[in-house]
N, C-alpha and C positions, 0 to 999 in steps of 0.2 A: 504494500500500500504506500503511495507516494505521500509527500509532506502535506499537500493540499487536501488530499482525501482524509488523511489522519486527522488534520485540524478540523475538518468538517464533521467527522464522526464524533470527535471529542466534544465539540460544541453542541451537537445534537443530543448526545447522551447526557450532557449537563442540563440541557433543557428538560429532558425526560425526567431526570432526577428531581428537578424543581417542581415539575408538574405532578409527579407522584407524591410529593410531600405537601401539596397544596392544602392549606387549611381553609382558605377562603379565596374567592375568585381573583382578587388582585394581587395576592401575596407573591406569586411567582412570575408575574408579567415582566418585571425588570430583567429577570434571567432570560425570558423569551426574547425581549428586545435586543439584549446584548448578544445572545447566542446566534440569533438570526443574522445580525450584522456581521459577526465574525465568520459565519459559514460562507458568506458570499463576498466578503470584503466590502461591505456597504459603508458609506460614510455616515448614514443615519438610519435609525429604525424607530418607529413610533407604534404603540399599541393603543387603539381607541376602543372605548366602550360606549354603547348607547343604552343608558339605563336612566330614565327620567332626565334625558338630555345627554348630549355628546360630551365626553370628557377624555382627555389624553391620560390613560392609565399608567403608561410607562414610556420612557424615552431614552434612547441611547445615541450618543454622538461620538464618533471615532476621534481620538486625539490627533489622528493624521488627516482629518478631513479638510483642513485648510479653511479658506474664507467662504467657500460656497454655501455651506450650511448656516453661516452667520447671516447671509443674505436671505436664504429661503429656509427659515427655521422649521416650519411645519405646514401641513395642509390646514385650510380653513375648515371649521366645523361643518359648514354648508356642503363643502366638497366631500367630507367624510359621510354625511347623511346620504348624499347622492349615491355613493358607492354601496353603502349598506342597503339602500332601497333596491338597487339593481341586483345585488347579490352575486356579482361576477367579478373575476379577476380583471383589474382595470389599471391602466396607466394614467395618472393625473399629475400634470405639471412636473414630470420627471420622477414621480413616486410610483412604484409598483404597489398596488393595494390588493391584498388577498383576504377575503372574509373568512372568519372562523365559523364553525358550527355553533348554533345556539345551544344554551343549556336547556334542560328538559321543559321548563315551564315557558320558554320562549321570551322571558322578560329581558334577557340581555343579548344584544348583538355586539359583535366585536370584529376588529379589523387589524391586520398587520400591514404597515406601510414601510417600505424600504426605499432609500434614495442612494444612487451611486452615479458618479460622473459617466462611466462607460455603461453601455447597454448590457443587460443580463442575458446570458444564453439560456437555452432550454433546460439544461441541467440545473442551473442556478434558480430559475423560476420554480422548478420542481422542488428544490430544497426549501424555498419559502413556503410552498404549499405544505410540505411536510411539517415545517415549524408551526403552521396554522393548525394542522391536525393534532399535533402534540399539545398545543395550547388548548384546543378543544377538549382533548382528553382530560387535561387539568381542570377545565371549567366543569366538566361532568363530575369528576371526582370530588371537587370542592362542594358542588351543589348537593351531592349525595352523602356528604359527611366524610369524604376522603377514603383512602385505602387503609386497611389494617396492615400491620407489619408484614405478614406473610404474603398478602396480595400485592403489596408494593414491591417486595423483593422479586416475586415471580414476574410481575409486569416489567420491571427494569431488565431482568435477565433475558426474558423472551424477546422483548423489543430490540435490545442490543444485538441479540443473535439474528433476529429476523431482518434487520436493516443491512447487515454486512454483505450478504451475497448480491442483492439487487444493486446496491451502491457500487460494489466492485464491478459488476457487469456493465453498469452505466459508464464507469470510468474507462473500461476496456473499449466499449463502443465509441466513446468520444475520441480516444487515442487513435483507433483505427480510421475513424472518419477524417480526422485531421491529416493523418499520414497518407491515406488514399486520395484525399483531395489534392494534396501537394503533388502526388504522382499522376494526377489526371484520370484516375480510375473511378469514374462516377458511379458505375454499377456497385462497386464495393462500398462506396460512400453511402449509397441508398441502403445497402444491407446493414451497415453499421448504425445508421440513423434509425432503422427499424428496431434494432436491438435496444437502443436508447429509449425509444418510444414504448416498447413492450415492457422493459424492466421498470421504467418510471411508472407505468400504469399498474404493474404488480405491486410496487412499493406503496403507492397511494391506496390501492385496494386493501392491502394488509393493514395499513394504519386506520382506514375507515372501519375495518372489521374490529380492530381494537377499540375504537370509539364506540361501536355498537356493543361490544362486550361490556364496557364500563356502564353504558346506559342500561344494559340488561342485568346489572348486578353481577357481572363476571361470567355470564353464560354466553357461549358462542352462538351467534345467530346464523342459521344456515338457510341459504336461498337455493332451493333445489332446481336443477335444470338438467337437460340432456347434455352429456359431455362426450366429446370425441377424444378419448385418451390418446389415440395415435397422433392426432394433430397437436394436442397439448404437449406430448413428448417431443415431437419434432421441434416445436417452438422453444421448449426448454433446453434441449441439447445444443441448439445453434450457438448461443453465446459461449458455451464451454468449448465447442469445436473451434470457434474463432480465437478464443483465448489460447487454446493449445497450439494453434498455428502461429499466433503472434509470439508466444513464448518458446516456440520450437520444442514443445514437450513431447510431441509424437503420439499423443493419446488419440485413439480413434473411437468415434461414437457412431452407433448404429441404432436405428429404430425398426423393429419388425412387428408388423400387425397381421394377425391371423385374419383371413378373408371373412370368417364368420364371427369375428369379435363384435359384440354389441356395444352400443353406447352405454356409459355409466350414468347413474343418477347421483348428483352431488352439487356442491357449491363450487363454482369454477375457480374462484380465488383461492379457497382453502385446499381443494384437491391439487391445484397447480402448485401450491406451496409445498405439499407433500412430495410431488414428483420432483420438484427442484431440490428438496432436501436429500432425496435418495440419489439423484444424479450427482449433486455436489459432493456427497459422501463418497460415492464410487470414484469420481474424478480425482479426489484427493489421494486415495489409496491405490489407484491404478494408473498413476501418472506414467505415460509412456507405453501403456498397454491398451486394453480394449474395455469399453463400456457399452453394453447392449441393453436397450429397453425393449421388452416384448409385451405385447398386449394380445390376450386370447380369451375365449369363453372358458368358464370354469364352474360347473355344477350350479347353473342358474344365475351365476354372477359373472362379472368381468374381472379378469386378473391382469395385473401389471407387474412384471418382474424387471428389476434392474440388476444386471449381472456384470461383475467386474473380475479381472484376473489379478487383483492385488494380493496382499499377504494373508488375507483371511482374518477371522476373528477367533480368538481362543475359546474353546468350549465353555470355560467358566465365565466368560464375558458376554455370552449370547444374550442373557437377559439384562445384564448390567448396562448395556448400551442404550436400553430403552428407559432407564431411570433418569430423573433430572440430575444433571451434572455428572452422569455416568459415561465414562469413556473407556473403550477397550485398551488393554495394555499395548497393543500394536499401534496405538495412536501416535506414539513417539512425540515429535515436536510439532505435529500438525496443529494449526490454529483452530480454535473453537472452544465452546463452553460445555459441550456434551448435552446440548438442549435440542438439537435438530430432530433426532429420532423420538425423543420424548414427546415433543410437540406434534410430530407427524402421527404417531400412534394415537394420541388423543383425538386428533382431527378425524382419522379414519374410523375410530370407534364411534364417534359422534354421528357418523354417516351410516352406521350399521354395518361397517366392513371390518376387515382384519388386516393387520400389518405384522409381519413376522420375518425371521431369517429362515429361509427355506433350505439353504445349503451354505456351508462355509468350510474351507480347508485352506491349506497353504497355496492352493492354486486359484483362490478367489472366493467371492461371496455372491449369493443370490438373495436379494431382498424382495419379498413378495407382498403385494397388497391386493385385496379383493374389495369390490364395491358392488352395491346393488345395481341391477340392470335398469336403464331408463324406462319409465312407465310405458311410453309409447311402443317400446320394443318388447318389453316383458309381456304386454297385453296383446301382442299381435299373433 
């Protein structure tokens, strides 16, 4: 991870910690303003509330911002109200304004506004959106009395784990786009931009799910639909394939779909998250080898296998890897908190499916997941 990405992740996690400790809605907003500015190198960031009138709840000015912000100190309240009424991301007089989600009773509307001399790129705009979602989680938590210690710790750990992979893939996509643009390879630029778009969407979807979970007192909300696991697997492995090529790792990725494999029934964002965890895990331990995703029918369900030719998992660690913060002894110095498979199994169980280690040896591991068949296919 490069210095810029590390700085951004650090700032984001600091905002998350502040939001998780929120005792009342305005207590963590200075951290949100400072962290948002630091993530994107903004010269200014303001947080506005509309609660019986518009007020500036928090403000941050960079010590390196120069004279510009002394001239244009902040937006006018009327401008803020206009953006809040519109409810969309808007540029106003050089400020990027991103609305937050309301708290449950709808009494508070809020807005993050950032100002920078140079224009923000798509990744930086996405980071401001992420900051707005984190702030929304804090508003929800404060409105409902906050997290208890256990819920807060789990929230911080899972969010930190969940942000790492999409942010890393966004970074790789941006690097590839810049390099291929300089080389004049526009088709490769389009592929890299597609990765950035997909990964940004996944990240925002996951944070929206976390916001839903807080609003529902910690329960995951599942939006069921028909899922083409083959198409999802192809989309998932593409950034890993490009990363392996970019870093000359030599890892090969394949997706095999049985012709009679049915569509699954599940929440697209959550099931996509599980597939990504499984592929990410396989890619780490099979660097330079093979990772294959297979989709097939199985006893009235649909099964997805992720097979790698890495070092395998020790028999005594087969269940340990599914425990929170549990990592196999073959993990070595691989990065991670031991949360991916724990989170993945919980998601699959909540869908009425199963996630397990089907096979493991010194020649590799097969992780298997089953999900119910989509209603329209199961009933035909």
